[in-house]
N, C-alpha and C positions, 0 to 999 in steps of 0.2 A: 483113840481120840480123847482128849481131855479139855474140859471147859471149866476154867477156874478164874474167879474174879473178873469175869467178862472178857477173858482173853483165850484164844485158841492156843493151846500149848502142845500141839502135835508136831513132832519133828517131821513126820511123813507128809504133813499138809504143806510144809514149806521145804521143798527139795533144796539141798545145800548148794548144788552147782547150777551155774547159769549156762543154759544151752543156747547156742546161736542158730538162727535160721540162715538163709542164704545171705541176707544183708544184716549188718550189725545193728541197725536201728530196730529190728524185729526180735531182739533178744527176749527170751523168756525171763520175765522179771519176778520169778518166784524165789526171792532171796530171803534167807532167814533174818536178815537185818531189817527188813521192812515189817514193823509191827502191824498186827491185824487182829480184828475181832470178828466173830460170826456176824454176817450181814443180817439186818432186820428185815422183816417181811415187807414193810412199806417201802423201804429203800430198794429192795429187789424188784418190787412191782413197778416202781417209778422207772428204774433202768429198763425193765421189760417194755414199758410204754414207749420210752425214747427209741429203743431198738425196733419196736414194731413200726414206728413212723419211718425209720430208715429202710426197714425191710419192705414196707409198702411201696416206697419210691423205687427200690430195686426191682420189685415185682412188675411195676409199670414199665421199666426199661426192658426187663427180660421178656415181657409180653410183646412189647413193640418190636423186639428182635424177631419174633415169630411172624409178623405181618407179611413180609415178602414171601413166606412159605404158604400163606393162606390166601394169596391174591389180594391182600389188603383188607380182607374180611375178618371180622371178629371170630375167635375160636368158639365153636358151639359150647354151650354150658354143659351139655351131657358128654363131652369128650373127656375121658378119664386121664388122658395124657397131660392136660394142662395142670391139674392139681399135683400130679406126680412131678412134673417139671418144676413147679413152684416149690414143692417140698425139697427137691434137690438144691434149688437156689438157696433156700433157707438153711439147709444142712451145711452148705459150703460157706455161707455168710457167717454163721455162728462158729463153725469149725475153724475157719481161717483165723478169726479173731482170738478164739480160745487157745489155739495152738501157737499163736504169735503174740504172747504177752498176757494171755489170760483175761483180757478185757475187751468187750465190744465198746463201741462209742458211747452207748448208754451207760454201761458199767463204769467207763472212765469218768463220765460226768458225775456219777454218784459215788465215785471212789470205791468201787467194788472190784474184786478180782476172783476169778475161778482158779482154784488150786487143786492139785492132785493129792489124794490121800496116800498114794503110793510114791515111791521115789521116781523122779524123772518127769518129763514133760507130759502133758495131756495127750493121749493117743486118739487117733480117729475112731477107734472102737469105743472109747469113752464118750466121745462127742455123739456118736450114733446112739448109744445107750441112753445118754442124757436127754437127747431130743425125743426118742421114742417113749420114754417114761414121762417126760414133761407134758406131752400131749394129753394123756389121760389125767395127769395131775391137774391140769387146767380144766379139762372137759367135765370132770367129776366135781363140779362146783368149787374148784380150787382146793380140793381136799389134800392133794399132794403138797401144795404150797402151805396150807394151814397146818400141816403136820409139823412144820418146824416150830410152831408155837408150843407144842407139847413134847417135842423131842429133846432129850437131855443135851445132845451135842448141837442142837439148833440146825439140823439137817432136814431138807425136804426129801420127798420120795426119790426124785431124780438125782439128788446129791448122793443119797445112800446107794442107789443102784449102780451109778456110774463111778462110785468111789472118788468123788470130788467134793469140794466144799467152796462156798462163796463167802469171801471175807470182806470186811469193811476196812479199808486202809486209812491211815491218818493222812497220808498224802500219796498222790499217784507216783509210781516209779517213772524214771526217765522224763523228768520235768523239762519242758522246753520253753 
C-alpha cells in the first residue's frame, strides 16, 4: 500500500479486470481508470449515517415479515433470535452492495467505494470480517474509525483486518 500526494497508488487496491455479476448493471466497478483517494473520516461517517437510515427501514420491513409467525404480537425483547436475525439482514445488506459495485447507497451519495487490497472482487469472507471488526471499532468509542487518522495508509481497523480500503472517487462509476 502506498499513499503519496494524497492518492492511493496500490495496484492491488484497484483490481484490473471488471467482473460481472448475473446482470450487467451490477458490474464490479473497481477499475484502475477511476482515480481515487483514501476516504476521510467525516465522509465515511456521513455515508454510514445514510446507510443506517436505510438499514433501519429495512429492519422495520424485516420485523414486519415476522408478525404472521408471532400471531401479530411484537417479538419479546429478551428473544435472542431477533438481534441475530437483524444482524443477518445487515450482513446481507452490506454484503450485497459491496460485492456488486463496492458501494452502498450512502457510499454512492458521498462518492465512496470499497475496494479489495487483493486482486479480484470482495469476497463474502471479507464482508464477514469487515462487519465483525467494525462492530468493536464503533463500540470502543469509535477507536477503530479514529485509527485511520494516525494510520499511514489511512486504513481503519476493519479495513486492515478485511484487507479492503474505502476510497473517495472523483465521480461515481456507471453514471446514469
